[in-house]
Structures are given as structure tokens and as C-alpha cells.
C-alpha positions in Angstrom: 24.0 -20.6 -38.8 23.4 -21.0 -35.1 20.2 -18.3 -35.6 18.9 -19.9 -38.4 19.4 -23.4 -36.3 17.4 -21.7 -33.7 14.8 -20.0 -36.1 14.0 -23.4 -37.2 13.6 -24.9 -33.7 11.1 -21.8 -33.2 9.5 -22.8 -36.3 9.4 -26.2 -35.4 7.7 -25.6 -32.1 4.9 -23.8 -33.6 4.2 -26.0 -36.6 5.7 -24.1 -39.3 6.9 -26.0 -42.4 10.5 -25.9 -43.2 10.3 -24.5 -46.3 8.0 -21.6 -45.0 11.0 -20.8 -42.3 13.7 -21.1 -44.7 14.3 -17.1 -44.6 13.8 -16.9 -41.1 16.3 -15.1 -38.4 15.9 -15.2 -34.5 17.8 -12.3 -33.2 17.6 -9.9 -29.8 19.3 -7.8 -27.4 19.9 -7.5 -23.7 20.4 -4.1 -22.2 20.4 -4.6 -18.3 21.2 -2.0 -15.8 21.9 -1.3 -12.2 20.5 2.3 -11.4 20.8 4.6 -8.6 18.3 7.1 -8.7 16.6 10.2 -6.6 13.4 11.0 -7.3 13.2 13.9 -4.8 11.3 12.0 -2.2 13.9 9.1 -1.5 16.8 7.6 -3.5 17.0 4.0 -4.0 18.9 1.2 -6.5 17.1 -0.9 -9.0 17.8 -3.5 -11.4 16.2 -2.8 -14.9 15.7 -4.4 -18.5 15.6 -1.4 -20.7 14.3 -2.4 -24.1 15.6 -5.7 -24.1 14.0 -7.9 -26.9 13.7 -11.1 -28.6 12.5 -11.4 -32.1 11.8 -13.7 -35.2 11.8 -12.2 -38.7 11.7 -13.3 -42.3 10.3 -13.2 -45.7 9.4 -15.1 -48.8 9.7 -14.3 -52.6 6.8 -14.2 -53.9 7.8 -14.4 -57.7 5.5 -11.5 -58.7 6.9 -8.2 -59.6 9.9 -8.6 -57.4 7.6 -8.6 -54.3 8.4 -10.5 -50.9 6.1 -11.0 -48.0 7.9 -10.2 -44.9 7.1 -10.4 -41.1 8.2 -9.7 -37.7 7.2 -10.7 -34.2 9.2 -9.0 -31.3 8.9 -9.6 -27.7 9.8 -7.2 -24.9 12.0 -8.5 -22.2 11.3 -5.9 -19.8 9.4 -4.7 -16.6 6.6 -2.9 -18.5 4.3 -1.8 -15.4 6.0 -4.4 -13.3 8.2 -3.6 -10.5 10.0 -6.7 -11.8 13.0 -6.7 -14.1 11.4 -9.0 -16.5 7.9 -8.9 -15.2 5.8 -7.1 -18.1 7.9 -9.0 -20.9 4.8 -9.5 -23.6 5.1 -11.0 -26.7 3.9 -8.8 -29.0 5.0 -5.4 -27.2 7.1 -4.4 -29.7 7.2 -3.9 -33.7 5.1 -6.9 -34.5 3.8 -7.0 -38.4 3.1 -8.6 -41.4 3.8 -6.9 -44.8 4.8 -6.8 -48.7 8.3 -5.6 -49.7 9.9 -4.4 -53.1 13.3 -3.0 -53.9 11.4 -0.8 -56.5 7.9 -0.1 -54.5 9.2 0.2 -51.1 7.7 -1.6 -47.9 4.1 -1.9 -46.4 3.7 -3.1 -43.1 0.4 -4.0 -41.3 0.3 -4.2 -37.4 2.0 -2.6 -34.3 5.0 -0.2 -35.0 6.8 2.4 -34.4 5.7 5.9 -35.9 7.7 7.5 -38.5 7.9 10.5 -36.5 9.7 8.5 -33.6 12.0 6.5 -35.9 13.3 9.6 -37.6 15.3 11.0 -34.9 16.4 7.3 -33.4 20.0 8.8 -34.8 20.2 11.7 -33.0 19.4 9.9 -29.3 23.0 9.2 -28.6 21.4 7.9 -25.0 19.0 5.8 -26.2 17.1 3.5 -23.5 19.1 5.1 -20.5 18.6 7.8 -17.8 19.7 10.1 -20.5 17.5 9.1 -23.3 16.6 12.7 -24.7 12.6 11.4 -25.3 12.3 12.2 -21.4 12.1 15.3 -22.7 11.5 15.6 -26.3 8.4 14.3 -27.8 6.3 15.2 -24.8 5.0 17.7 -22.6 4.9 17.1 -18.7 3.1 19.5 -17.0 0.1 18.9 -14.6 -2.9 17.4 -15.9 -1.7 17.9 -19.3 -3.8 15.1 -21.1 -4.2 11.5 -21.9 -1.9 11.4 -25.0 1.3 13.6 -23.7 3.8 12.0 -25.9 4.3 11.6 -29.6 7.3 9.3 -28.9 4.9 6.4 -29.8 4.6 2.7 -30.9 0.9 2.3 -31.8 -1.3 -1.1 -32.8 -3.9 -0.7 -35.4 -1.0 0.6 -37.7 -0.4 0.7 -41.5 3.0 1.9 -42.5 4.7 2.7 -45.7 8.4 3.1 -46.2 9.7 4.4 -49.6 13.0 3.1 -51.3 15.9 4.8 -51.1 16.6 7.2 -53.4 20.2 8.4 -53.5 19.8 9.0 -49.5 16.6 10.7 -49.7 13.8 8.1 -47.7 10.2 8.8 -46.8 7.9 7.3 -44.4 4.3 7.8 -43.5 1.9 5.8 -41.3 -1.9 5.6 -40.2 -3.2 4.3 -37.2 -6.9 3.5 -37.2 -7.2 4.2 -33.5 -5.1 4.9 -30.8 -7.3 3.3 -28.0 -10.1 1.3 -28.8 -10.4 0.1 -32.3 -14.1 -1.2 -32.5 -17.5 0.6 -33.3 -18.0 3.5 -30.8 -20.2 3.7 -27.7 -21.9 6.8 -26.4 -19.7 9.0 -24.2 -20.5 8.9 -20.5 -19.2 12.6 -20.4 -19.0 14.2 -23.5 -16.8 17.0 -22.6 -14.3 14.7 -21.4 -14.5 11.0 -22.6 -13.5 9.9 -26.2 -15.4 6.5 -25.8 -17.9 7.8 -28.9 -15.0 8.9 -31.1 -12.1 7.4 -32.9 -8.7 8.3 -31.9 -6.6 7.9 -35.4 -3.1 9.1 -35.9 -1.2 9.7 -38.7 2.6 10.6 -39.0 5.3 11.6 -42.0 8.8 11.8 -42.0 11.5 12.3 -44.4 15.2 11.4 -44.0 18.2 12.4 -46.4 21.9 11.3 -45.8 25.0 12.1 -47.8 28.5 11.6 -46.7 29.2 12.7 -42.9 25.6 14.6 -43.0 22.2 13.1 -42.0 19.1 15.6 -41.4 15.2 14.7 -40.7 11.7 16.3 -40.9 8.8 14.7 -39.3 5.0 15.6 -38.4 2.2 13.7 -36.6 -1.2 14.3 -35.5 -3.1 12.6 -33.0 -7.0 13.5 -33.1 -9.4 13.6 -30.5 -7.0 13.5 -27.4 -8.8 14.6 -24.4 -7.9 16.8 -21.8 -9.6 17.1 -18.3 -9.3 20.8 -16.8 -12.1 20.8 -14.3 -9.6 21.1 -11.2 -8.1 24.0 -12.5 -11.3 25.8 -13.5 -10.8 25.1 -17.1 -13.3 23.8 -19.5 -12.6 20.4 -20.8 -11.3 20.1 -24.1 -11.1 17.4 -26.9 -8.6 18.5 -29.5 -6.2 17.4 -31.8 -2.5 17.3 -31.0 0.1 18.2 -33.6 4.0 18.0 -33.5 6.6 18.7 -36.1 10.6 18.5 -35.8 13.5 19.0 -37.7 17.1 17.6 -36.8 19.9 15.9 -38.1 23.9 14.7 -37.1 27.2 15.3 -38.7 30.3 13.5 -38.2 33.6 15.1 -38.2 36.0 11.9 -38.0 35.3 10.2 -34.8 33.4 13.2 -33.5 29.7 13.2 -34.1 27.4 16.0 -33.1 23.3 16.1 -33.1 20.8 18.8 -33.0 16.9 18.8 -32.9 14.2 21.4 -32.6 10.8 20.7 -32.1 7.1 21.9 -31.7 4.3 20.5 -30.1 0.7 21.8 -29.8 -1.9 20.6 -27.3 -4.6 22.0 -29.5 -6.3 23.3 -26.1 -6.7 27.2 -25.4 -5.4 26.2 -21.9 -2.0 24.6 -22.5 -1.3 25.7 -25.8 2.3 24.6 -27.4 5.7 24.8 -26.4 9.2 24.3 -28.3 12.4 22.7 -27.2 15.5 21.8 -28.6 18.3 19.2 -27.9 22.2 19.2 -28.8 24.5 16.3 -28.7 27.6 14.8 -29.1 29.7 11.4 -29.2 33.5 10.8 -29.4 34.7 7.7 -30.5 38.0 6.6 -28.9 38.5 3.1 -30.7 36.4 0.4 -28.6 35.3 3.1 -25.9 33.2 6.4 -26.4 32.3 9.3 -24.6 28.9 11.6 -24.9 27.1 14.1 -23.8 23.7 16.1 -24.5 21.4 18.6 -23.2 17.8 19.2 -23.8 15.6 22.3 -23.0 11.8 21.9 -22.9 10.1 25.7 -23.0 6.7 26.4 -21.5 3.5 25.7 -22.3 1.2 28.9 -22.4 0.7 27.7 -18.5 3.6 29.6 -16.9 6.7 27.6 -15.4 6.3 24.3 -17.2 9.7 24.2 -18.6 12.7 21.9 -18.0 16.1 21.5 -18.5 18.2 17.8 -18.8 21.5 17.1 -19.1 23.6 13.7 -19.4 26.9 12.4 -19.5 27.9 8.6 -20.8 30.8 6.4 -21.4 30.9 3.0 -23.2 33.5 0.3 -24.0 32.7 -2.5 -26.5 34.1 -5.8 -25.0 33.5 -7.3 -28.2 31.3 -6.5 -31.6 28.4 -8.1 -29.7 28.9 -6.8 -26.1 29.5 -3.7 -24.3 29.5 -2.0 -20.8 28.6 1.6 -20.3 27.5 4.2 -17.5 25.4 7.2 -17.5 24.4 10.0 -15.4 21.6 12.3 -15.9 19.9 15.1 -14.5 16.5 17.0 -14.9 15.7 20.2 -13.7 12.0 21.1 -13.3 10.4 24.7 -13.3 7.6 25.4 -10.8 4.8 23.6 -12.6 6.5 21.0 -14.5 6.8 17.3 -13.8 9.4 16.0 -16.3 11.5 13.0 -15.2 14.0 10.1 -16.2 11.0 8.0 -17.5 8.7 7.8 -20.8 11.5 6.2 -23.2 12.8 2.4 -23.7 14.4 3.0 -20.4 12.8 1.0 -18.0 11.8 1.7 -14.3 11.9 5.1 -15.2 11.4 8.0 -12.0 9.5 11.0 -12.1 9.5 14.0 -9.3 7.5 12.5 -6.3 6.4 13.6 -3.0 6.1 11.9 0.1 2.9 10.7 -0.3 3.7 8.8 -3.4 2.1 11.4 -6.0 3.5 13.9 -8.7 5.9 16.8 -7.2 5.7 19.6 -9.5 8.8 21.5 -9.5 11.0 19.2 -8.0 14.5 17.5 -9.9 15.3 14.0 -10.8 18.7 12.3 -11.1 20.4 9.2 -11.6 23.6 7.2 -12.2 23.6 3.9 -13.8 26.1 1.1 -15.1 25.0 -1.3 -17.8 25.9 -4.3 -20.1 24.6 -4.8 -23.4 24.6 -7.9 -25.6 23.2 -8.4 -29.1 22.8 -11.7 -30.7 
């Protein structure tokens, strides 16, 4: 009831007719933590907002073929690129779209959205939006000068997403992004060996999931076209190539214990960097209102030697109520000599990477952190 009243208030503030706001819901989540981190250069403590959000979503029965009009506006309440806990808040930084939905036909969304590749393995990520988030190492490569699009953990603007109905536990997702950067007519490239200003940078992503009883499995594929790589500093020719990724994973529940496993291959498309494999395993055990969890992630070498890394994480939490909880996490990343993985690159705000005394990246150095946090959903 309170959400409906608040939703009407928001609708009134922006001049939306009451009838149009009848199926509108206001929702949100806070995830605030105190982090103690070591970036290989110095230790520090910081307050961070981790994927905190405020959203409005709704639907309207169109009265034709069972179709509904759907929409969502989801704001990010976090630092972004700012040094302040909420300094980077943005009204449409998260999934924001309009579309059509049907129980029989599925749902089409147009706007900004997580890719199917990203969404397919969210359930495997027990440490989501914390220092131990598996996507600090999965879904990305982190080596010296590894290219402009170094991650497949993406929320892309200019995106069309389709989600199928659920066929007895089986579901499909597909998306197409018209351009990952400049979605306007292209301009001539200043340097055609590096610049992509004269090229569209589309992406497409596919995923399938299947759930039955205690088992959940998923497979996903994504391609990011015209990724630019500047290798001049390494005496190698520059390249503009299509980067590709695929993965398979799942979870299995045995009473109060949930196990997760993931295998992934990322291909830069370049002769110099080549591709790399990774795997992730995790476990979470529920103890009434409390839980404990752990995970291990291993990223193999690219074709360049010593670009692999390992990360492990331990955590625990307690549900104070159905909507409010507290948690603590410790995570550590160990880099090979040419790797620069850190505790950054996911929904975890104010992430840190290996840093030298001049403030630059420090290949081969290790990163660790400990945090305590509180979450509240509404």
C-alpha cells in the first residue's frame, strides 16, 4: 500500500494521470559497506554504496492479444566515478526501458539493459556487489593494455532485449545493441589502426537457462564487434577485432547447501592477446537467518605469459528481517607478473586495483579487502 501511495506521489510530481499510474510500483535497495582495502601501495578505509538503487516500474493491459505495455526507470544511488558514496548517482544508470510483454509470447524491452550474457549467471554469484564478486575476475581480462572493451559484464544502452516465456523451466534471452559507444552516423577515423570513430560498435548476446528441482544450468554467448586495441607500446601492430565470450555454469542445492560452478572462455580476437579460460566454484550454506559462503575464481593466461590470476573470498551474513540484513566479506586477488586484476569491475562501488606509488597500475601486485555492510530492500 505504501509503495502504491509513493508511486502515485511520484506520478503526480511528473504530471502522469492517475489512471496511467495505477499499476506503478516504487522499489529500491540500499547496500552500504565500510571497506578496509590494500591496493599493494597503501591501505585505507572507505564508505561505499554498492549497487544501491531506486526504481519505478509498471505495466498496462493493452486489451489486444494479451499484450501489456511495460516500463522501468531505475536510478543508481552510488559513487560511480566519484569519490563520494553517492556522488555518481544517475537517474537512468541502471536498467531503464519501455516494452511489450505477453504470457504466451515473452517480453521485448527497448532502452538500457543488462545483457543476457551478464544475467545468465547472476544466480551463481553469491558475493554479488561485494569485494568478493566473481565478476572482478570472470567475464573480463585484466592485463597490461588489454583493450577498450575488457569486460563482458555489461549493461548496454541502445539495446533491444527479448526474453522468452518459461517452457517448463527452459527460457531463452537475446539482445542486440546498435552501438556500444556513439550511436550516431560515423565520422572518419583520425587513426584507422586504433580509432573506431568510423565504425559502428554493435554487440549481440544470447543465453539459455534451465531449472528443474534443485538444479539450475545456463549457457551464454556474446560478441562485441570492432573492439580497438592499441599495442604500439609493446611493439605490436594495433588491431580492431571482434571480441567473443562463451560460458556454461549452474547451481545445485542440497538441502541448506547451494553449490555453484562456472567455466568461461574469452577471446580478444587479436593475434597478440589471444584468448583465456577461467573457472569459478562457490558454496553457500544457510543456517536459519544466518549464512556462510566461500568462492574461488581462477583466470588463466592470455597468449601473453603471466597474465593469469586467482581470487578467493569468504563471507557471512545475517537476516535481521525479511528486508534488512548485515554481512561481512574478505577477498584476496593474487596476480601473475603481467596481470592487473583487482577487487573492481562489478556492482561493488569504489573498487580497487593493484596500484604503484605514482598512482598507476602495478602489474603482478596483489589486492585484498575486508568489509562489513548492511542491506535494506523496499
